[in-house]
N, C-alpha and C positions, 0 to 999 in steps of 0.2 A: 503494500499500499503506500503510494507517495506521500511525502510529508505534507504537501499541500492540501491533499485531499482529507488526510487526518486531522490537520489543525483546523482546516475551514469548515469541514462537513461533519465528521464523525465525533471528533472530541467535543466540541461544544454540546452534542446531543448526549453523549455517554456522561458528561460531567454534570448533567442534570439528573442523572439517575444515582440511586444509592451505590456507594462503591462496589459492594459485593455483586449487586444486581447488574451493574454495568460489565464487571469483569466476566460474569457467567454468560451474559449475553454476547460478549465478543468472543470468548472462547469457545462457546457453543457453536457460533457461526463458523469459526475456524474449524472446528472439530467435524462438522457437518462438510464443509468444503474438502478437508482432507481425506475423507472417506469415499468421496466421489471419484469414478475412475479418472478424470480429468483435472482432479483437485491439485496434485503435486505440481504438474506442469503449468497449471495456471498461476500458482503462487510464485513459481520460478520465473515465468515469462513476465508477468507484469512487475514483479518485485526486483528482478534482476539482482537476486542475493547471492549468486555464485561468489564463493571466496577466491580472492586472488591468490595464485599460485605462491607468490613470494612471501605470503605472511604465514606459512605453515609453521608450527611450532612443535618440537619433540621434547617431551617431558617424561622421565621415568620410564623411558624406553617406549613411549606411546606417540605416535604421530597425530596432532591436532591440525585440522584444515584450517583452523582460525584460533587465536588466544582469547576469543571472546565466547562466553557461555552465559546461559540464563539461570538465574537462582530458582530453586525448584518451589520456595515458598510462595512465589507468584501464582502458581498453579497447582495447589494442594490436591486437587481432585484429577489431575492429569487430563483435563479436557482438551487442551490445544497442544500437548506435547508433540504429537505427530506433526502438526502443521508448523510448530516451531523449529522442527529439524530442517525446514526449508528457508528458515529466516535468516540464514548466514551465521548461525552459531558454529562454533567448533565443538561444543560440549553443552549437555544439558544436565541438569541436576535435579534428582527425584528425592523428595522427602524433607523433613525426616520421617521414615517409615517405621511405623509401630505394628505390634502383633494385632492389635484390634483398631478399628476406625476411631479416630479422635474428631469428634465434632467441631466444627470451626465456629468461633464466635464472632463477635462484631468486627467488621472491617472499616476503618476510618480513612479519610483522604483530607490532607491539608495543602490545598491549592498554593497557598502564599508561600509555604516552606518547601513545596513539592515532596511531600511525605506520605506514605501509607502506615497506618497503624494497626497492628493486630492484637486482639484480645487473647487469641489462643496461637502460640508459636508452633506447635506440633501437630496442627490439622492435617489429616490425611486419611485416605480412604482404607488403610489398614493393609496387611501383608497380602492376604489373599488376592484383594482386588487389584493391588499394585503389581502383583506377579501375572495375574491374568492379563492385564494390559500390557505390561512390557513383554510378555512372551509373543505378541503378535506385533510388536514395535518395530518399525522400519527406520533405523538411525539415519539414513542417507548420509552417511559418511561421518555423523557426530558420534562423539563419544558419550557414554552414558556414566555419571556419578551417582551413587546412592549414598545418601546422608541417613545414618542411623545414630540413636541416642542411648547411651547407657543410663537408664533410669532405676538403679538399684539391683536389677536382676540380669546378670551376665548370660544366664540360660536364654532368656528371651532374645537377647542380642545374637546369640548363636543361631536360633531358629531363623530369625530374618535373615542373616548373612548366608546361611546354609542354602536358604531357598533362592536367594538372588545371585548366588556366587557366579553362576554360568551366564548371568545377564550383564552384570555390572563390570564396567571397565576399571573402575576405581571405588573404594568406599571411603567416605567421609565419617568419622566417628567422633561425636561430641559428648560431653558430660563425663569424660574420664579423667580422675584425678591420681589414680595410682600408675605408677610407671610398671609395675609388674604386670598388672592387668592388660596394659596396652602392649606390652612385649608379648604377652601370652597370645593375644589376638594376631599379632604379626606373624608369629610362628605357625599358628592354626591355619591362617589364611595366607600363605606365603606365596601363592600363585597370584595374587592381585595386590596392588599398591593400596596401602592403608594410611590415609591422611588424618591429621587431627584438626578438628574445628576449634577455633578459639574467637572469642569476641574481641572487637577492635579495641575495647577499654579493658583487656585481661591484665591482671597484675602478677600472674604467676607464669610469665613467659619463659624463664629460665628452666623452670620445672618440666615445662611441655616440651620444650626443644631437648632437654634430657631424656626424654621418653624415646628419642630416636625415631620419630615418626618419618614416613616416607615423603611427608610434605606438610606444610601448614595451610590452613585454610582460614583467612581472616574474614569474619562474618562482620556485617555492618549494622547490626540491629542494636538500639539503644533502648534501655528499660525506661518505661514511663513510671516514675515514683509514685503517681497519683493513682494509677489503675492497675499497676503491675503488669501492664501490656506491653508491646514493643512497636518502635518506630523505625523505620527505614526511610533514609531520604538523603538530600544534599549535603546536610549538616554531618553526615557521618564520614564524609570525605577525609577531613582534616585528621580524625583519630584513625582512620585506616592507613593514611599515609605515615603517621608516626608509628603505628604497629609494624609496617613493612620495613621502615628503617631500622626499628629495634631488632626485628629478626635478622635482618642483614647484617647488623652489626655483631650479632652472636654467632651467626652462621652464614656464610657467604654463598654456600652451595645448595642449601636446602630449597626445594621447589616451594614457591609460594602462589596461592590462588587467592585473589583479593576480591572483595565486594567493598564499595564505599561511595556511595552517591553518583554513580556514573549517569550522568545525565546528558551529557554531550562528549563528543569523541576526545576532546581535550582532557576530559575527567579520565578516561581511559588511558590515555598517554601518560598522563601523570603518574598514575598507579604503576604502570609498566616501566616508566623511568626511574620511580622509586625503588623498583627491584622486584616487583611482582612478575611471575612468569605467565599467568593466566589472570584473566578478570571475568567478573560476573556481573550481569545486569539484573537490576530488579525494578525499582519505580521508574527508572529511565524509560522503560518500554511504555509506561502509562502516560507520562508527561512529555516525553519527547517524540514518541511514536515508533511504530513497529519498524521503521526503516534505520533506527539507531545502530543495531549491529552491523548492517551494511555501511553506514557512513564510518563507523570506527574501522572496519576492515579497510575502506578506501584511504583513511588517513594513514593507517599503518603501512598500506601498500606504496603510498606516495613517498614514504620516507626511503624505501629501498629500491624504488622502480628505476629501472633502466630503458631509456627509449631506443628503439631501433628502427631502421627505415626498411619497409618491405619492398620486395621486387616489384617492377612495374606491372608484371602479369597478374599480381594479386588484386592491384587496386587501380591500374591505369584505365581499364575500358569502363569501369563503373564512374570514375572520374570525367572521362571523356564524354560519356553519356549525359552527365549532368552539365557539362560544358556545352554540349550541342543543344540542350534544352535552353540554357541561359542565352546563348547567341541567337537562337530562333525567336526568343522572346524580345531581345533588342532590336533585331530585324522587324518584327511585328509592330513594336512601338513606333519606330521610325516611320512605318507606313501609316500608322494610325494618327500621327501628328503631321503627316504631309499630304500625300495624295489621297489617302482614305480609301478611295475606290481602286481596285486592281484591275487590269486588263480582263481577267477571267470573269470578275463580276459584271463588267459591262457585256461581255459574251453571253453569259447566262441569262441575265435580265432582258437583252435585246435594247438596251437603252445606254446612252452615252452619259458621261459624268455630268455634262451641261443640262442633258435632258432630265436627270434626276434631280438636280438642283433646282431646276425650273419647277419640277413637279411639287416639290416641298423643300423649302429652304432649311428646315430643322433636321431633315433626314440625315445630312453629313455629320452633324454634331452628335446624334444619337449613335450612328455607326462608329464614330471616331471614340466615342466613350466606351462602347462595347468592345471594340478591339484593343483599347488600352487597358482594359481590365483584363482580357485575355493575356495580353502581353505582360502585364505586372505578375499574374500567377505563373507564367511561364519562367519569368526571371527569378522569382521567389523559389520556385521549385527546382529550377536548376542550380541556383546557388546552395539550395538545402542538400542536393544529391552530391554536390562536390564536397561539401563539408563533412557529410556522413561518410563518404568514400575514404576522405582524407584522414578522419580521425579514427576510422574503423580499422585502417590498414597502414598508412604512412607512419601515424603516431601511435601504433600499437605498442604495448609494453611485453617484456618478457614474463611469460608464465600467466598472462591474463586469461587465457582460454578464449571463448567466443565473446568478442565485444558486444555491448548492448547497442551501440550505434550501427552494427551490420544487421541486428535484427531489426531495428527500427527503419532501415534502409530496405530491406527485403519486404517488410510489411507495406510500406509506403508504395 
């Protein structure tokens, strides 16, 4: 969905609805579209969400097509997960997953601060429903991270991880305070990376790094002291940046996945520059629009992109076709502004130019206007075709894949 349509049409309507209802309506529509036979191609074609080749990232021996992911708490019931796999993400996070469903509480939205508030932070559909959904899930190149929480009973954690072990690419465990417990889980599930989830305002960082996790996931939620709920928004960016720098100061090599108020591409770049390997988007999808991951991907690609010149055979004939239309339009405009009537017009009508002018003096102005309109359209179309051919091929970039400008050219 282009930004202009989201901000001018959909966002004003959705923001008039209660937050939870607006989310369920949007994700429900995406779920319906993703289930249609043509759903995925439609999302890809109109969104142009394909990740540029040059932004691929390898972490823990896993290749991510993009360092940008989606925080699972945004879609606790997995309504739009299948559609989101086509939105330019490199990974999707699910959970926290619990044995039994956890009913979602109130969801709030603060437009001024660009924040989303949750009464219940562990809302999800439960293990069996999650497993049923993920068993048929088409990742479309995305990696799947499953978040689980130790809430006193490690046996429950075993059941969840055993059930989802064949599906998850990585596990994120939160709520663990004992190093022995975490190391035990790492040994038991040695076939998959185990990362440790910490809050951006965590005060026990040294102990957590001492547990030797495969990576650290910096969460961006802050506790609301009045309601004991959680808020996620732009204000979390500063604390996330500080936490990333603290982790990097203690361990320069440990992988970091960071959330932290990513609302614009620059926010993502700041987190990555501070030392994060991957970043997650949450409230940014709501306030900035669904094309945010695409814009972040493009910003990352622009940093490393190298331009090359394609050979004439790839672009020259398309460019020349546009040039031909452009020149034909210029010729048509010259005739429309001078003689107006051409010899074949006189032959077809059986009347000379003078006879036509004598018949109706306004006829020439009318025909001139009509032909100038045609000339203008031809000139504009020719110029457009030349530009599309040029930017689709001459200024194509290493690893970009099929450029969207080429698609626009062929459709037009």
